[in-house]
N, C-alpha and C positions, 0 to 999 in steps of 0.2 A: 449270607454275608451280613445282612442287616441285623439278624438276630445275634450273631456273634459280636457285632459292634455294640449293641445295647447291653449285652451281658458283660462285656469288658469294661465299658466306661460308665454304664448306668445312666439313667435318665437325668437330664439337667434339673437342678433344684429350683429352677426359675424358667420363665418363658422368655426366650430371646426376642427382643424388640426389633425384628428385622425391618418391618415396614417403616417404623419411626426412624431407624438408623438411615435407611435409604433417603427418606425425606430430608432429614437434617444434613446429610452429606451433600445433596443437591443445593440446599439452601446455603451452606457454607461455601460451596464451590463458586457460587455467584456473589456471595456477600464478602468473601475474603479479599479479592476474588482469586481463584486459582489462575496462575499465569506461568506458562512454560518458560518465559523469558527470564525467570528467576534462576533457572538451572545454570550451574557453572559460575555463580557469583564469586567475587574475590573477597578477601577478608576486610578490605577497606570500604565495603558498601555499608552505609550508615542506615540504621533503622529509621531515623527521622525522615530520610528521603522516601522510604516506603510509606510512611504515615502521610506525608504530604501528597503523594500520588493517590493515596486512598481517599483523601479529602475531596478530590474531584470525582465525586460519586457518579457512576454510570447509571443508566436507567435499569440495567439488569440487577445491579446491587440494590438499588432502592426497591425494586419489585420483590427481590428475595427477602429483604428485611420486612417488607409489608406482609408478605405471606407468612413469615415467622410470627409476626404480631397477631395476625388473624387466627392462625393455628392456636396460639397461646390463649387468646380470649375465648375461643370455642372450647378448648380443653378445660379452662378454669370455670366455665359456666356449666359444664356437665354436672348432673346430679351424682352420678356414680364416679366419684374420684376420691382420692385419699384426703384425709383431713390435714390441712396445713396448719402448722403452729410454730412459734418461735422457740427454738431449742437452746436454752442456756445463754450464757453471757456472749458467746460468739455470735449467736443469732441476733441479739440486740445490737451488737457492734455493727453487723452487716446492715441492719435496718437503719441505724444512725448514719452510716456511710452513704447509703442509698438516698436518704432524705437530704443529706448535705450536698450530694451530687445534683439532685433535682433542683435545688435552689441556687446552685453555684452561678448560673447566668446573671444573677442579680449583681454580683461584684466582679464579673469577668471583664477583662480588657476588651475582648471581642465577643460580645453577647451572642451574635448570630452563629459564630463558629462553635461556641460552647453549647448553645441550644441544640445544634445538630448532633454534637457528640452525646449530649444528655439523652436525646431522643433515641439514639442507637443503644445507649446503655439501658434505657427503659424497655425497649423491645427485647434485648437479650435477657434482661432480668425476668420479663414476663415469660419468655421461652423457658428459662430455667425453672420458674415456678410451675409451669405447665407440665414439664417433664417430671418434677418432683411429685406433682399431684397424680400422675398416671402410673408411675413406676415405683417399685421398691428400691431400696438402696443397692441391692445386688444387681437389679435390672439396669439401674443407672450406670453401674460399672460396666455391665455388658454392652450398653449403648455406647459408652466411651470407647470400649475395645473395638466395636464394629466400625465406628466412624473414624477413629484415629488410625486403625490399621489399614483401612481402605485409603485414607489420605496418604499414608506412608507408602503404600504400594503404588499409588498413582504418581507420587513424587519420584520414587525410584525409577519407575518406567519412563518418566519424563527425562530424567538425567541420562539414562541408558540410551534412549532414543535420540537425544541430541548430542550424544558423545561427550558429555561434560562430566561424567562420573570419574573423578580423579582423586581418590582418598589419600594417595601418597603425596599429593601436591600441598605444600605448606600454606599456600595462599588460597586454597579451595575450601569451601564450606558447603556442606550438604544443605540444599534448599528445596530442590524439586519444583513445586508449583507455588511456593510461598517464600517469604523472606526467611533466612536461616534462624532468626530469633523466634518467629512464629512456628517454624518447623520444630524448633527445640521445645516449645510449649506443647506441640502435638505429640512429640515423642515422650516427653515427660509425663503427660497425662496417660498415654498408652502404657507406660511403665507402671504407674500407680494402679491403674484399673486392672491390668493383667495380674498383678500380685493379689489384688482383692478377689478376683474371680478364682485364682488358684487356691486361695484359702476357702472360698465358698463351695468349690467343686473339686473335692479331693480326687475323684476318679480321673479327672483330666488335668491334674495339677502340673504334670510334666510339660504338657503342651503350652499352658499359659506361662509357666516359668521360662520356657524357651522364648516365648513371645516377649516376655519382659526383658530378657537379656538382649534380644534383637532391638527392642526399643532403646535400651541403654546404649548399645553400639552406635545406632544412628544419632542418638542424642549427643554422644561424644563427637561424631563427625560434623555436627552443626557448628562445633567450636564456639558455642555461646555460653558465657558464664551467667547470663541473666536468668535462664531457666533453672540452672543448677542451684543458684543462690535462693 
């Protein structure tokens, strides 16, 4: 059976980053954080309320972000890694935005709050750089598919377990273990990454196209225009 599977689909044109995907899934589960109480939210729930709740950071969230920063620094200090470089005008714009964000506490109305947010931004940026230094572009897409699809499955399981999965209810929004807007970002990234893998791996294109349509379906169920725009 294993031989038939290989002859039908062919070997993957890249190595799936399973270990890194599991690590980042755990990090995001504590840093987001995943919360079953988001299941069954109504359409009048404001994203600002979720952000304010997130500002009261728990020890688990701080520890997860610290682990992400340590991982990023270790990965960036490795000798065997990809060469990082600024790619075109978009790269320079991102660099300028990052520098602007780092110095933003200087003119912020609440410097302490802004500093905390900038610190989180720096840790996430270092994590992104570490991933870019270790993986190829197609591997990064595969990493996104692994993490986002696992998050979607966990969210759907949370909705079904709590009995709050009501897609025909006009006031209901698919959330799962995060706010519907954040869930929309998750589904949107899963959609884009699945299409990228479908192009890179023609032997399994149908599987990833189906995954992309599944992500699109749940993106619609989040009923958020922020992600689509």
